[in-house]
N, C-alpha and C positions, 0 to 999 in steps of 0.2 A: 050452274057448277056442283055447289056442295047441293043441291035436290038432289042434282040425275048425277049424282055420286055417291052411290048406298054406305061405303065401307066408310068415302069423309064425313058425312055425316051425321056416323055411327065413333066415328070415333072425337068428333066434335060436343055430340046434343049433350052428352055428360059437362062438358069442359064452359060453352054458354053457363048450365045451372049451378057455378058451382063459382062464388066472390071472389073465395082465395083464388083460383085462375083468373078470373078480373082482373084483382088486385094484381097478379105480377105481373100480366099484360100492360094495365095505364103506367106502374110507376117506370114499368124496361123500357114506357118509349119516353118516360119524361128525364129518364137516368138519361140514356143515352143521347135525348136534347144535352142535361144540364152538364155531360162529359163535351160533347160538341166544343160545348160551345166556352170552356176553361180548358180545351184541349187539352182532356187525360182521357185514364181508362182506367177500368175495373168496375167493382158494385160501388156504385149510387154513396157509402153511406163507410166505405172505404175512409180510413184511418182519420176520420171527425169527430169518433165519439172514444172515446176509453172507458174500461170497469177500472173502479178502483174501490179499496175496504175502508166501510166508515171505520176506523177500529177505540176511537174514547166518543164521550161526549162530545167534546169541542167539536171535535172533525163532526158532525155528527150536526151541533149546533150551525158551522162556519157552510155545510152544503146547504142549510136549508135556506141560509143569511142569503145563498149563494144561486137560488133557486126561486124566489124571495123575491127578489129581486134585479131579476134575466129582462123583468118584461123592458120594465126603466133604463136598463144598458139595452134594450133590441129599440126602442123609439131614439138613443142619442144615438143611434148607429144611424139609424136611415133618417137621420136630418140631418146630417152631414152632410 
């Protein structure tokens, strides 16, 4: 079908050679599946992460400890 339609082939050829387009295509399908599973809509990562400024050394240290301990917490959550 694509080979017999030259205009469609011309449209698809650059997309097929673009890693960013391929990743967008793959992540969109994963997001649709995950959103359907938990019955939500919107962007896949919407509302899950936020950015905060680290204003002093204590905040930076606390952040580093949190990141360093995340695998331990993730392992404990997976077990329970």
